[in-house]
MARZAZA-817852 format. One record per residue: x, y, z of N, C-alpha, C in turn; residue number from 1. Coordinates in Angstrom, 2 decimals. Each point is the difference from the previous one (the first is absolute). Last residue first. Layout:
<rs>
[r [X; Y; Z]; [X; Y; Z]; [X; Y; Z]; NUM]
...
</rs>
This chain:
<rs>
[r [-7.07; 3.74; -20.98]; [-0.80; -1.24; -0.19]; [-1.10; 0.31; -0.99]; 136]
[r [3.82; 2.69; 2.43]; [-0.11; -0.53; -1.42]; [-0.88; -1.02; -0.25]; 135]
[r [0.60; 0.75; 5.07]; [1.22; 0.74; -0.72]; [-0.60; -0.80; -1.74]; 134]
[r [-3.38; 0.32; 4.27]; [0.81; -0.81; -0.87]; [0.88; 0.53; -1.06]; 133]
[r [-2.59; 1.09; 5.00]; [0.55; 0.28; -1.17]; [0.58; -0.84; -0.85]; 132]
[r [-4.08; -0.46; 4.23]; [1.23; -0.13; -0.32]; [0.30; 0.13; -1.58]; 131]
[r [-4.38; 0.22; 2.76]; [1.02; 1.31; -0.12]; [1.56; 0.15; -0.36]; 130]
[r [-4.03; -3.47; 0.21]; [0.64; -0.11; 1.30]; [1.07; 1.41; 0.32]; 129]
[r [-2.34; -1.39; -4.29]; [-0.95; 0.17; 1.25]; [0.42; 0.11; 1.15]; 128]
[r [3.45; 1.34; -3.82]; [-0.95; -1.01; -0.11]; [-1.17; 0.50; 1.05]; 127]
[r [2.94; 2.88; -3.45]; [-0.05; -0.45; 1.50]; [-1.03; -0.96; -0.09]; 126]
[r [3.38; 1.16; -4.32]; [-1.23; 0.08; 0.32]; [-0.01; -0.72; 1.75]; 125]
[r [2.98; 2.73; -3.85]; [0.51; -0.79; 1.34]; [-1.29; 0.02; 0.77]; 124]
[r [0.31; 2.28; -4.46]; [1.05; -0.97; 0.11]; [0.12; -1.11; 0.99]; 123]
[r [-2.16; 4.29; 0.11]; [-1.00; -0.90; -0.61]; [0.70; -1.50; -0.25]; 122]
[r [1.07; 3.84; 3.66]; [0.51; -0.54; -1.14]; [-0.72; -0.90; -0.63]; 121]
[r [0.27; 4.21; 3.69]; [-1.16; -0.89; -0.47]; [0.93; -0.44; -1.18]; 120]
[r [1.40; 2.42; 4.75]; [0.35; -0.33; -1.45]; [-1.12; -0.75; -0.39]; 119]
[r [2.71; 3.07; 3.83]; [-1.54; -0.47; -0.27]; [-0.08; -0.05; -1.29]; 118]
[r [4.63; 0.37; 3.20]; [-0.60; 0.20; -1.76]; [-1.30; -0.65; 0.60]; 117]
[r [3.10; 2.11; 3.80]; [-0.71; -1.15; -0.50]; [-0.62; 0.17; -1.06]; 116]
[r [4.30; 1.49; 3.55]; [-0.71; 0.35; -1.36]; [-0.90; -1.21; -0.23]; 115]
[r [2.08; 2.43; 4.68]; [0.04; -1.27; -0.98]; [-0.87; 0.41; -1.09]; 114]
[r [0.68; 3.05; 3.39]; [0.49; 0.37; -1.22]; [0.39; -1.43; -0.81]; 113]
[r [-2.53; 1.23; 4.26]; [1.68; -0.48; 0.25]; [0.30; 0.11; -1.16]; 112]
[r [-4.36; 0.22; 0.18]; [0.13; 0.91; 1.04]; [1.69; 0.20; -0.04]; 111]
[r [-1.78; -2.36; -4.11]; [-0.45; -0.18; 0.90]; [0.79; 1.11; 1.16]; 110]
[r [-0.80; 0.43; -5.26]; [1.12; -0.29; 0.51]; [-1.03; -0.30; 1.52]; 109]
[r [-1.28; -0.59; -5.46]; [-0.22; 0.68; 1.29]; [1.20; -0.37; 1.13]; 108]
[r [-1.25; -0.22; -5.81]; [0.68; -0.57; 1.08]; [-0.18; 1.23; 1.10]; 107]
[r [-2.57; -2.68; -4.60]; [0.60; 1.41; 0.63]; [0.82; -0.68; 0.98]; 106]
[r [-2.44; -2.22; -4.82]; [0.61; 0.05; 1.19]; [0.29; 1.59; 0.70]; 105]
[r [-2.07; -4.20; -4.10]; [-0.18; 1.63; 0.34]; [0.54; -0.03; 1.54]; 104]
[r [1.02; -2.97; -4.95]; [-0.89; -0.05; 1.52]; [-0.27; 1.76; 0.03]; 103]
[r [4.15; -1.45; -3.31]; [-1.76; -0.39; 0.11]; [-0.18; -0.23; 1.41]; 102]
[r [4.43; 1.27; -2.09]; [-0.48; -1.28; 0.45]; [-1.39; -0.51; -0.19]; 101]
[r [1.76; 4.84; 0.31]; [0.09; -0.50; -1.32]; [-0.20; -1.50; -0.10]; 100]
[r [-2.98; 2.54; 3.67]; [1.80; -0.05; -0.36]; [-0.14; -0.55; -1.28]; 99]
[r [-4.09; 2.99; 2.28]; [0.35; -1.19; -0.88]; [1.54; -0.31; -0.25]; 98]
[r [-2.19; 2.72; 4.54]; [0.16; 0.34; -1.44]; [0.32; -1.52; -0.79]; 97]
[r [-0.52; 2.89; 5.53]; [-0.56; -1.38; -1.00]; [0.16; 0.47; -1.60]; 96]
[r [3.12; 3.04; 3.29]; [-1.36; -0.25; -0.23]; [-0.03; -1.08; -0.75]; 95]
[r [3.65; 0.56; 3.73]; [-0.31; 0.33; -1.73]; [-1.45; -0.27; -0.36]; 94]
[r [1.62; 0.20; 4.61]; [1.21; 0.27; -0.93]; [0.01; 0.08; -1.26]; 93]
[r [-2.98; 1.12; 4.61]; [-0.27; -0.30; -1.38]; [1.44; 0.12; -0.42]; 92]
[r [-1.27; -0.99; 5.04]; [0.76; 0.84; -0.67]; [-0.14; -0.26; -1.31]; 91]
[r [-3.03; -1.62; 4.89]; [0.87; -0.25; -1.28]; [0.24; 0.96; -0.65]; 90]
[r [-3.12; -0.61; 3.34]; [1.24; 0.70; 0.54]; [1.09; -0.60; -0.91]; 89]
[r [-4.70; -0.68; -0.46]; [0.25; -0.91; 1.14]; [1.70; 0.45; 0.34]; 88]
[r [-2.16; 2.00; -3.93]; [-1.08; 0.34; 0.90]; [0.75; -0.63; 1.64]; 87]
[r [1.93; -1.64; -3.89]; [0.43; 1.54; -0.09]; [-1.00; 0.37; 1.34]; 86]
[r [-1.07; -4.23; -1.39]; [1.33; 0.08; 0.59]; [0.45; 1.45; 0.12]; 85]
[r [-4.06; -0.34; -2.29]; [-0.26; -0.55; 1.45]; [1.57; -0.36; 0.42]; 84]
[r [0.18; 1.15; -3.94]; [-0.86; 1.18; 0.42]; [-0.10; -0.19; 1.57]; 83]
[r [1.57; -3.62; -3.01]; [1.16; 0.98; 0.08]; [-0.68; 1.35; 1.09]; 82]
[r [-3.03; -3.48; -1.32]; [0.91; -0.36; 1.00]; [1.19; 1.04; 0.17]; 81]
[r [-3.13; 0.93; -3.50]; [-0.56; 0.10; 1.30]; [0.58; -0.69; 1.14]; 80]
[r [2.02; 0.05; -4.40]; [-0.26; 1.20; 0.66]; [-0.88; 0.26; 1.27]; 79]
[r [0.73; -4.54; -2.39]; [0.93; 0.73; 0.09]; [0.02; 1.47; 1.12]; 78]
[r [-3.73; -3.10; -2.17]; [0.60; -0.04; 1.66]; [0.99; 0.78; 0.36]; 77]
[r [-1.28; -0.48; -4.50]; [-1.06; 0.58; 0.56]; [0.12; 0.00; 1.51]; 76]
[r [2.12; -3.12; -2.85]; [0.58; 1.11; -0.41]; [-0.66; 0.90; 0.91]; 75]
[r [0.02; -4.64; 1.70]; [-0.50; 0.61; -1.11]; [0.50; 1.32; -0.04]; 74]
[r [1.34; -3.43; 3.34]; [-0.95; -0.53; -1.15]; [-0.41; 0.60; -1.31]; 73]
[r [4.38; 1.23; 3.24]; [-1.63; -0.17; 0.51]; [-0.51; -0.64; -1.35]; 72]
[r [4.92; 0.10; 2.94]; [-0.57; -0.10; -1.26]; [-1.69; 0.00; 0.49]; 71]
[r [4.72; 1.90; 2.09]; [-1.15; -0.52; 0.39]; [-0.98; 0.08; -1.33]; 70]
[r [5.67; 0.22; 1.68]; [-0.98; 0.04; -1.13]; [-1.18; -0.49; 0.59]; 69]
[r [4.98; 2.32; 1.80]; [-0.72; -1.16; 0.03]; [-1.25; 0.42; -1.16]; 68]
[r [4.90; 1.69; 0.02]; [-1.03; 0.29; 0.15]; [-1.10; -1.19; 0.05]; 67]
[r [5.48; 2.22; 0.62]; [-0.76; -1.01; 0.35]; [-1.37; 0.31; -0.64]; 66]
[r [4.67; 2.27; 0.93]; [-0.52; -0.31; -1.31]; [-0.74; -1.35; -0.11]; 65]
[r [0.84; 2.46; 4.88]; [0.54; -0.35; -1.27]; [-0.75; -0.14; -1.18]; 64]
[r [-1.51; 2.37; 4.67]; [0.45; -0.99; -0.74]; [0.64; 0.01; -1.01]; 63]
[r [0.99; 3.45; 4.14]; [-1.04; -0.40; -0.78]; [0.25; -1.32; -0.91]; 62]
[r [3.15; 2.30; 3.20]; [-1.05; 0.91; -0.06]; [-0.95; -0.34; -0.96]; 61]
[r [3.02; -3.78; 2.36]; [0.01; 1.69; -0.44]; [-0.93; 0.52; 0.15]; 60]
[r [1.45; -4.81; 1.51]; [-1.22; 0.17; -1.38]; [0.38; 1.53; -0.22]; 59]
[r [3.13; -3.57; 2.93]; [-0.35; 1.24; -0.23]; [-0.60; 0.14; -1.29]; 58]
[r [0.56; -4.62; 2.84]; [0.03; 0.94; -1.48]; [-0.57; 1.31; 0.32]; 57]
[r [-0.11; -4.12; 2.41]; [1.19; 0.37; 0.23]; [0.51; 0.61; -1.11]; 56]
[r [-4.50; -2.21; 1.34]; [0.80; -0.22; -1.33]; [1.64; 0.55; -0.18]; 55]
[r [-3.20; 1.04; 3.74]; [-0.11; -1.38; -0.06]; [0.75; -0.75; -1.67]; 54]
[r [0.03; 4.80; 1.68]; [0.89; -0.92; 1.12]; [-0.35; -1.25; -0.20]; 53]
[r [-1.95; 2.84; -3.07]; [1.25; 0.19; -0.06]; [0.95; -1.00; 0.93]; 52]
[r [-4.82; 0.37; 0.34]; [0.20; -0.86; -1.29]; [1.49; 0.05; -0.02]; 51]
[r [-1.72; 2.53; 3.24]; [-0.12; -1.43; 0.36]; [0.34; -0.77; -1.16]; 50]
[r [-0.41; 4.45; -0.38]; [1.12; -0.32; 0.78]; [0.05; -1.39; 0.38]; 49]
[r [-3.94; 1.46; -2.95]; [1.63; 0.11; -0.32]; [1.12; -0.42; 0.97]; 48]
[r [-4.77; -2.46; 0.06]; [0.60; 1.63; 0.30]; [1.25; -0.32; -0.01]; 47]
[r [-3.04; -2.90; -2.97]; [0.95; -0.06; 1.22]; [0.29; 1.45; 0.38]; 46]
[r [-3.78; -3.17; -3.31]; [0.79; 1.29; 0.25]; [0.54; 0.20; 1.15]; 45]
[r [-1.33; -3.96; -3.63]; [0.62; 0.53; 1.38]; [0.08; 1.24; -0.07]; 44]
[r [-2.44; -4.33; -2.83]; [0.29; 1.43; -0.12]; [0.10; 0.60; 1.19]; 43]
[r [0.12; -5.57; -2.59]; [-0.47; 1.27; 1.18]; [0.81; 1.31; -0.36]; 42]
[r [-1.83; -4.50; -3.50]; [1.10; 0.72; 0.89]; [-0.65; 1.04; 0.87]; 41]
[r [-2.61; -2.36; -3.18]; [1.24; -0.81; -0.08]; [1.17; 0.48; 0.77]; 40]
[r [-4.32; 3.34; -0.72]; [0.36; -1.23; -0.91]; [1.35; -0.94; -0.05]; 39]
[r [-0.62; 3.19; 4.70]; [-0.46; -0.29; -1.24]; [-0.37; -0.98; -1.01]; 38]
[r [0.09; 2.22; 5.13]; [-0.08; -1.30; -0.65]; [-0.12; 0.14; -1.32]; 37]
[r [1.97; 3.29; 3.68]; [-1.16; -0.04; -0.83]; [0.39; -1.32; -0.38]; 36]
[r [1.91; 3.06; 4.69]; [0.33; -1.37; -1.17]; [-1.57; 0.09; -0.90]; 35]
[r [3.16; 3.35; 3.67]; [-1.27; -0.48; -0.79]; [0.21; -1.08; -0.85]; 34]
[r [2.63; 2.79; 4.44]; [-0.05; -0.75; -1.24]; [-1.23; -0.29; -0.30]; 33]
[r [1.25; 2.97; 3.78]; [1.50; -0.06; -0.97]; [-0.24; -1.13; -1.22]; 32]
[r [-3.15; -1.19; 4.15]; [0.93; 1.46; 0.10]; [1.13; -0.30; -1.13]; 31]
[r [-3.66; -3.06; -1.24]; [0.69; -0.06; 1.62]; [0.75; 1.55; -0.52]; 30]
[r [-3.71; -3.78; -3.02]; [0.78; 1.82; 0.22]; [0.23; -0.35; 1.55]; 29]
[r [-2.12; -3.17; -4.50]; [0.78; 0.36; 1.00]; [0.51; 1.12; 0.32]; 28]
[r [-2.39; -0.73; -3.91]; [-0.56; -1.51; 0.86]; [0.78; -0.50; 1.34]; 27]
[r [-2.14; 4.98; -2.80]; [1.56; -0.75; 0.64]; [-0.55; -1.54; 0.33]; 26]
[r [-2.70; 2.80; -3.86]; [-0.17; -0.31; 1.12]; [1.12; -0.82; 0.82]; 25]
[r [-1.15; 3.42; -4.62]; [0.78; -1.02; 0.26]; [-0.56; -0.45; 1.92]; 24]
[r [-0.97; 3.58; -3.74]; [-1.07; -0.43; 0.48]; [0.51; -1.30; 0.65]; 23]
[r [2.40; 3.68; -2.51]; [-0.29; -1.42; -0.64]; [-1.24; -0.80; 0.34]; 22]
[r [0.68; 4.17; 2.35]; [0.45; 0.45; -1.74]; [-0.40; -1.53; -0.72]; 21]
[r [-0.69; 0.67; 5.05]; [-0.79; 0.63; -0.83]; [0.42; 0.25; -1.50]; 20]
[r [2.90; -2.92; 2.62]; [-1.44; -0.33; 0.16]; [-0.89; 0.80; -0.70]; 19]
[r [4.57; 1.05; -0.51]; [-0.54; -1.37; -0.23]; [-1.22; -0.55; 0.02]; 18]
[r [1.26; 4.30; 2.13]; [0.44; -0.02; -1.61]; [-0.31; -1.52; -0.36]; 17]
[r [-0.12; 0.40; 4.30]; [-1.32; 0.71; -0.52]; [0.29; -0.13; -1.39]; 16]
[r [3.41; -1.87; 2.49]; [-0.80; -0.93; -0.25]; [-1.43; 0.74; -0.50]; 15]
[r [3.98; 2.54; 0.63]; [0.14; -0.71; -1.32]; [-1.36; -1.08; -0.03]; 14]
[r [0.72; 2.96; 3.76]; [-0.42; 0.85; -1.29]; [-0.39; -1.02; -1.43]; 13]
[r [1.66; -1.79; 4.51]; [-1.27; 0.08; 0.02]; [-0.62; 0.93; -1.44]; 12]
[r [4.76; -1.51; 0.48]; [-1.14; -0.90; -0.37]; [-1.10; 0.43; 0.17]; 11]
[r [4.14; 3.14; -0.77]; [-1.10; 0.18; 0.41]; [-1.08; -1.52; -0.03]; 10]
[r [4.32; 0.49; -2.17]; [0.16; 1.02; 0.83]; [-0.73; -0.21; 1.31]; 9]
[r [1.25; -4.36; -3.23]; [-0.80; 1.24; 0.22]; [0.31; 0.79; 1.07]; 8]
[r [1.62; -4.12; -3.82]; [0.21; 0.87; 1.27]; [-0.59; 1.19; -0.09]; 7]
[r [-1.21; -4.80; -2.15]; [0.28; 1.51; -0.10]; [0.60; 0.45; 0.97]; 6]
[r [-0.40; -5.30; -1.79]; [0.10; 0.82; 0.97]; [0.26; 1.28; -0.39]; 5]
[r [-1.54; -4.89; -2.02]; [0.30; 1.11; -0.39]; [0.11; 1.17; 1.44]; 4]
[r [-0.06; -5.66; -1.05]; [-0.62; 0.86; 0.49]; [0.59; 1.36; -0.38]; 3]
[r [-0.71; -5.44; -1.08]; [0.48; 0.93; -0.38]; [-0.53; 1.24; 0.62]; 2]
[r [0.44; -5.69; 0.19]; [-0.91; 1.31; 0.04]; [0.93; 0.97; -0.09]; 1]
</rs>
């Protein structure tokens, strides 16, 4: 099983972003850490100083060149989800548009600057359980 952990300054603020923006419900919460069960992996939000101590890694001033993606089933879902994320404390990185390779996407940063691509890709179907299949 894979897990992705994001270092965050204020877990409560981040929880609000992920709950109010994406509508995700934590499966576990403790002081300084929150976990969400995703499709085949766990997403963790870990208070920055605790993350740095645990990993023995100085994170510095912000995230590196990484973006997570949240795929939606239709093109018409991209902009409304981006708008919810912005209302929940996100920051617009790139308005939604059609990239040269097809589909429709835009980028929003969470309160700590982690980039999320909100995308619809007609070549990546989403099954009834919400799983995305690459190039199916």
